[in-house]
N, C-alpha and C positions, 0 to 999 in steps of 0.2 A: 313297779320294777319289771324289767324285761326278762325274757327267759335266759338271757346271758348275764343276769345279775347287774345290769346297768353298764356293762362294758361295751365299747364301741363295736359295731358289727363291721367286720373287715372283709368278709367273704361273700357279700351279697351285693346286688345292684348291677349297674352297668359300667363300672369303671373299666376303661381300656377297651370297651366294645365300640368298634367303628360303625357298624351297621345297625339301624333300628328297623324292626319288622312291625308293620302295621296291618291291621285287618278290619274289614267292614262286614257286618252281618253276623259274625261270630267272634268273640263271645257277646258283643253288644251290637245293636243295629248301626250305630255311628262308628266312624273310623277311630280305632284305638291302638295305642302302642301295646304290642303283645310280647315283645322280647327284644333282645339284643344279641349280636353275634360279632365275633372278632374278624371273621372272614366272609366274603361275599357268598362262597359256597355254603357255609353254615347258615347264613341268613336265608338263602334260597331254599334250603332243605326245611327250615323252620316254616317259611311261608307256604311251601308245598304241603306240609302237614296240616296247616290251618285250612287251606283250600279244599282239603278232603272232607271237611265237615259240611253236611248238607245245607246249612244256613249261611255259610260264608259266601259273600258276593265278590270280594276282591281282596288282594293283598298288595302291599307296597313295601319296597325296601328303600330306605333313606340312608344316604351316606352322610354321617354326622361330621366328618372331617371336611368334606367338600361342600357341605350344606346344600345338597342336591338330591332330588329323587332319582334313583337308579333304575328301578324296575316296577312296573305295575302289571299284575296278572289278574285277569278276571276268572271267576270260578263258576261252574255250573251253567245253568240257563239264565241268560239275562232276562230280568222281569220288566 
């Protein structure tokens, strides 16, 4: 049984979120999806927060509607 008593979870996930934020180095060494945002500005702020972590190497913002990479930002010193 889930914490909701088996009812469907309707307020979680990425439904309606256009932009996918990906990060490499943090939280895992390989590129991982770390979140979603409805606006490009929101996705950029999320990616910016991940780049502040010392182990983060880069972030990417992917437009799910256009199926295209929008922004790649590198963080810290390139190794």
